[in-house]
C-alpha positions as CSV (number, residue, x, y, z in Angstrom):
1,X,163.7,59.6,60.2
2,X,160.7,61.7,61.4
3,X,162.2,64.9,59.9
4,X,162.7,63.0,56.6
5,X,159.0,62.1,56.4
6,X,157.0,65.4,55.8
7,X,153.3,65.2,55.1
8,X,151.9,66.3,51.8
9,X,153.1,66.6,48.2
10,X,152.8,70.1,46.7
11,X,152.4,71.5,50.2
12,X,154.7,69.8,52.7
13,X,154.2,70.0,56.5
14,X,156.8,68.5,58.8
15,X,155.4,67.2,62.1
16,X,157.5,68.0,65.1
17,X,156.6,66.1,68.3
18,X,157.2,67.1,71.8
19,X,157.2,63.4,72.6
20,X,157.3,60.5,70.2
21,X,155.3,58.3,72.6
22,X,152.0,60.2,73.1
23,X,150.1,58.2,70.5
24,X,151.1,54.9,72.1
25,X,149.9,56.2,75.5
26,X,146.3,56.1,74.2
27,X,146.3,52.3,74.0
28,X,146.4,49.7,76.8
29,X,148.9,47.5,74.8
30,X,151.4,49.1,72.5
31,X,154.9,48.6,71.3
32,X,157.6,50.6,69.5
33,X,160.0,48.5,67.4
34,X,163.4,49.5,66.0
35,X,165.1,48.0,63.0
36,X,168.9,48.0,62.9
37,X,171.5,46.9,60.4
38,X,175.2,46.7,61.5
39,X,174.4,48.9,64.5
40,X,172.7,51.5,62.5
41,X,169.0,52.5,63.1
42,X,167.3,52.1,59.7
43,X,163.6,52.0,60.6
44,X,160.9,52.1,63.3
45,X,157.3,51.1,63.6
46,X,154.8,51.2,66.4
47,X,151.7,49.0,66.8
48,X,148.9,48.5,69.3
49,X,146.5,45.6,69.9
50,X,143.0,46.7,70.8
51,X,139.5,45.3,71.0
52,X,137.1,46.4,68.3
53,X,133.8,45.4,66.8
54,X,134.3,43.1,63.8
55,X,131.6,41.2,62.1
56,X,129.2,41.8,65.0
57,X,131.6,40.5,67.6
58,X,134.3,42.0,69.8
59,X,137.8,40.8,68.9
60,X,141.4,42.0,69.1
61,X,143.0,43.6,66.0
62,X,146.5,45.0,65.6
63,X,147.0,48.6,64.3
64,X,150.4,49.6,62.9
65,X,151.4,53.2,62.8
66,X,154.4,55.5,62.7
67,X,156.3,53.4,60.1
68,X,159.5,55.3,59.4
69,X,162.7,54.4,57.5
70,X,166.0,56.0,56.7
71,X,165.4,57.3,53.1
72,X,168.8,55.9,52.0
73,X,167.7,52.4,53.2
74,X,164.4,52.1,51.3
75,X,165.9,49.7,48.7
76,X,166.6,47.2,51.4
77,X,163.2,47.2,53.1
78,X,162.9,43.4,52.8
79,X,165.5,43.0,55.6
80,X,165.3,45.2,58.8
81,X,161.8,46.6,58.1
82,X,160.4,43.3,57.1
83,X,161.4,41.9,60.5
84,X,159.3,44.6,62.2
85,X,156.3,43.2,60.3
86,X,157.1,39.7,61.3
87,X,157.3,40.7,65.0
88,X,153.9,42.4,64.7
89,X,152.3,39.4,63.0
90,X,153.7,37.0,65.7
91,X,152.4,39.2,68.5
92,X,149.0,39.6,66.8
93,X,148.7,35.9,66.5
94,X,149.6,35.3,70.1
95,X,146.8,37.8,71.1
96,X,144.3,36.1,68.8
97,X,144.0,39.1,66.4
98,X,142.7,37.9,63.1
99,X,143.9,41.0,61.2
100,X,146.2,43.9,61.3
101,X,145.9,47.2,59.5
102,X,147.5,50.6,58.9
103,X,146.6,53.9,57.3
104,X,148.8,55.0,54.3
105,X,148.6,58.3,52.4
106,X,147.2,57.7,48.9
107,X,150.3,59.1,47.1
108,X,152.8,57.1,49.2
109,X,153.2,54.6,46.3
110,X,156.2,52.8,47.8
111,X,154.4,51.8,51.0
112,X,151.2,51.0,49.2
113,X,153.2,48.7,46.8
114,X,154.9,46.9,49.7
115,X,151.5,46.4,51.5
116,X,149.7,45.1,48.5
117,X,152.5,42.7,47.8
118,X,152.2,41.5,51.4
119,X,148.5,40.6,50.9
120,X,146.9,43.8,52.1
121,X,143.5,44.9,50.8
122,X,142.1,48.5,50.8
123,X,139.1,48.4,53.0
124,X,138.4,52.2,53.2
125,X,139.6,55.7,52.5
126,X,139.4,58.6,54.8
127,X,140.0,62.3,54.2
128,X,141.7,65.0,56.2
129,X,140.2,68.4,55.3
130,X,142.4,71.2,56.6
131,X,140.9,74.6,57.1
132,X,142.9,77.8,58.0
133,X,141.6,79.4,61.2
134,X,139.6,82.6,60.9
135,X,140.5,85.7,62.9
136,X,136.9,87.1,62.9
137,X,133.5,86.9,61.2
138,X,131.7,84.2,63.0
139,X,130.4,83.5,66.5
140,X,132.6,81.1,68.4
141,X,130.5,78.2,69.7
142,X,130.5,76.9,73.3
143,X,131.1,73.2,74.1
144,X,128.4,70.9,75.3
145,X,128.3,70.7,79.1
146,X,128.8,66.9,79.0
147,X,131.2,65.6,76.3
148,X,130.6,62.0,77.4
149,X,126.9,62.4,76.5
150,X,128.0,63.6,73.1
151,X,130.2,60.4,72.8
152,X,127.2,58.3,73.8
153,X,125.2,59.8,71.0
154,X,127.8,58.9,68.4
155,X,128.1,55.4,69.8
156,X,124.4,54.9,69.5
157,X,124.3,56.2,65.9
158,X,127.4,54.2,64.8
159,X,126.2,50.9,66.4
160,X,128.4,47.8,66.0
161,X,130.2,49.1,62.9
162,X,133.4,47.3,62.0
163,X,136.6,48.7,63.6
164,X,134.7,50.7,66.3
165,X,136.2,50.5,69.8
166,X,134.1,48.6,72.3
167,X,133.3,51.9,74.1
168,X,133.5,55.4,72.6
169,X,132.6,56.8,75.9
170,X,135.7,55.3,77.4
171,X,137.9,56.7,74.6
172,X,136.4,60.2,75.2
173,X,136.9,59.8,79.0
174,X,140.6,58.9,78.4
175,X,140.9,62.0,76.2
176,X,139.5,64.2,79.0
177,X,141.9,62.6,81.5
178,X,144.9,63.2,79.2
179,X,143.8,66.7,78.4
180,X,143.5,66.1,74.7
181,X,139.7,66.4,74.3
182,X,138.8,70.1,74.1
183,X,135.1,69.5,73.9
184,X,132.1,68.3,71.9
185,X,130.3,71.1,70.0
186,X,126.7,70.9,68.7
187,X,124.3,73.1,66.8
188,X,120.6,72.3,66.6
189,X,117.8,74.0,64.7
190,X,114.4,72.4,64.8
191,X,114.9,68.8,63.6
192,X,118.4,69.5,62.1
193,X,121.6,69.0,64.0
194,X,125.4,69.1,63.5
195,X,128.0,67.8,66.1
196,X,131.7,67.4,66.1
197,X,134.4,66.7,68.8
198,X,137.6,68.8,68.9
199,X,140.9,67.5,70.1
200,X,143.8,69.8,71.0
201,X,147.2,68.2,70.6
202,X,149.1,71.5,70.0
203,X,151.1,71.0,73.2
204,X,152.3,67.6,72.0
205,X,153.3,68.3,68.4
206,X,153.1,71.0,65.8
207,X,153.8,71.3,62.1
208,X,156.2,73.4,60.1
209,X,155.6,74.4,56.5
210,X,158.5,73.2,54.4
211,X,157.1,73.8,50.9
212,X,154.1,75.7,49.7
213,X,153.2,76.1,46.0
214,X,154.0,79.5,44.4
215,X,150.3,80.3,43.7
216,X,149.4,79.7,47.3
217,X,152.3,81.8,48.5
218,X,151.1,84.6,46.3
219,X,147.6,84.4,47.7
220,X,149.1,84.4,51.2
221,X,151.0,87.6,50.4
222,X,147.7,89.3,49.6
223,X,145.3,87.7,52.0
224,X,147.3,87.5,55.2
225,X,147.6,91.3,55.7
226,X,143.9,91.7,54.9
227,X,143.0,89.0,57.5
228,X,143.9,91.5,60.3
229,X,140.8,93.6,59.4
230,X,138.5,91.3,57.4
231,X,137.0,87.8,58.1
232,X,139.3,85.9,55.8
233,X,141.7,83.1,56.7
234,X,145.4,83.6,57.4
235,X,147.5,81.1,55.4
236,X,150.7,79.4,56.6
237,X,154.0,80.6,55.2
238,X,157.2,78.6,54.6
239,X,159.1,78.0,57.9
240,X,156.2,79.0,60.1
241,X,155.2,76.7,62.9
242,X,151.6,75.3,62.4
243,X,149.4,74.4,65.3
244,X,146.4,72.2,64.8
245,X,143.0,71.3,66.3
246,X,141.7,67.9,65.2
247,X,137.9,67.3,64.6
248,X,136.5,63.8,64.8
249,X,133.1,62.1,64.9
250,X,131.4,64.8,62.8
251,X,127.8,63.9,62.0
252,X,124.7,65.8,60.7
253,X,121.0,65.1,60.6
254,X,118.0,66.8,59.1
255,X,117.5,68.9,56.1
256,X,119.8,71.7,57.4
257,X,122.5,69.5,58.8
258,X,125.1,70.4,56.2
259,X,124.4,74.1,56.7
260,X,124.7,73.8,60.5
261,X,128.0,71.9,60.2
262,X,129.4,74.6,58.0
263,X,128.3,77.2,60.6
264,X,129.7,75.1,63.4
265,X,133.1,74.7,61.7
266,X,133.3,78.4,60.8
267,X,132.7,79.3,64.4
268,X,135.4,76.8,65.5
269,X,137.8,78.3,63.0
270,X,137.3,81.7,64.8
271,X,137.7,80.1,68.2
272,X,140.9,78.4,67.0
273,X,142.3,81.7,65.8
274,X,141.6,83.3,69.1
275,X,143.5,80.6,70.9
276,X,146.6,80.7,68.6
277,X,145.6,77.7,66.5
278,X,146.4,77.9,62.7
279,X,144.6,74.9,61.2
280,X,141.4,73.0,61.9
281,X,141.7,69.4,60.5
282,X,138.5,67.5,60.0
283,X,138.8,63.6,59.7
284,X,136.1,61.5,58.0
285,X,135.7,58.3,55.9
286,X,134.7,59.3,52.4
287,X,131.7,57.0,52.5
288,X,130.5,58.1,56.0
289,X,126.7,57.9,55.9
290,X,126.2,60.1,59.0
291,X,127.9,63.2,57.6
292,X,126.5,65.6,54.9
293,X,129.9,67.4,54.5
294,X,129.9,71.1,53.6
295,X,132.5,72.6,51.2
296,X,134.8,75.6,52.0
297,X,136.9,78.1,50.2
298,X,140.6,77.3,50.4
299,X,140.1,73.9,51.9
300,X,142.7,71.3,51.2
301,X,142.1,67.5,51.6
302,X,144.6,64.7,51.9
303,X,143.3,61.1,51.5
304,X,144.6,58.0,53.3
305,X,143.9,54.4,52.5
306,X,143.1,51.9,55.3
307,X,144.9,48.7,54.4
308,X,144.2,45.4,56.2
309,X,145.9,42.0,56.2
310,X,143.8,39.1,57.5
311,X,144.6,35.5,58.5
312,X,141.0,34.4,58.0
313,X,140.3,35.8,54.6
314,X,137.5,38.0,56.1
315,X,138.0,41.7,55.8
316,X,136.2,44.6,57.6
317,X,133.1,45.7,55.8
318,X,132.4,49.4,55.1
319,X,131.4,51.8,56.3
320,X,134.2,51.6,58.9
321,X,134.5,53.6,62.1
322,X,137.5,55.9,62.1
323,X,139.1,55.5,65.6
324,X,140.3,58.7,67.1
325,X,143.3,57.0,68.7
326,X,144.6,55.9,65.3
327,X,145.3,59.4,64.3
């Protein structure tokens, strides 16, 4: 089921995990459910129950993820897969969670239709901007000496925003313990600043390009040989393994904030290339007020909707916080 669920539309990337359970290891309470019909595995879904800020108070919510189904079974989703949702809802209610939510790619119309019919409401949309690594051309930045201080800065700026974990510092500390957090990187010029955290999950999973549009393949045929001598990106080719770094909690301040973020990400692209990483993926809510986002040549962005179902009729209010552990 994982291999039958590649990411993307015109460009399709299949995610291959070293272990299916790493995501669940980030939460204190998580379950992986299986749906069977007549002894046949037809679907799976994971969920976690975690404490977040919601309406100015700390309360539990349920987060559903890794929903997968046998493609030949999609017409019968109301049976086995519906039971997975029922189990999640019962467990969430027992834990006092007033809502549960999941992130769905904006062009996954089947899943969106099912969620909307089930009473879900879109409460936010986040983007994933993917940037090919750069072999040369920019100075690679050094990480901050204390990544937890960087997390504390973000926590202070975000405040008690809906869907924010109770402690960002604890999330970052857990990332350090598990070896996922590569570092917090920051550039400052006068009163302007740019900061982002980088997470390296390349030992846990990698992508593999299944389909790339003909025009992009033509560009790759020209640009990839040139990238060996000039500061231009190397593009993935069909069948090639793709290794990622993930960038979270990006924020800027000051008049030159966007320019500094561009410089910072360009340097990280060079650092990524030097360490065998193919793609830098930047995650952000589209209405994030703390980020003046720069634009890049050859960037590709995929959008995901955050959908919530609530028992109280009260939904999270934007701007939301995008939890690193959810992704």
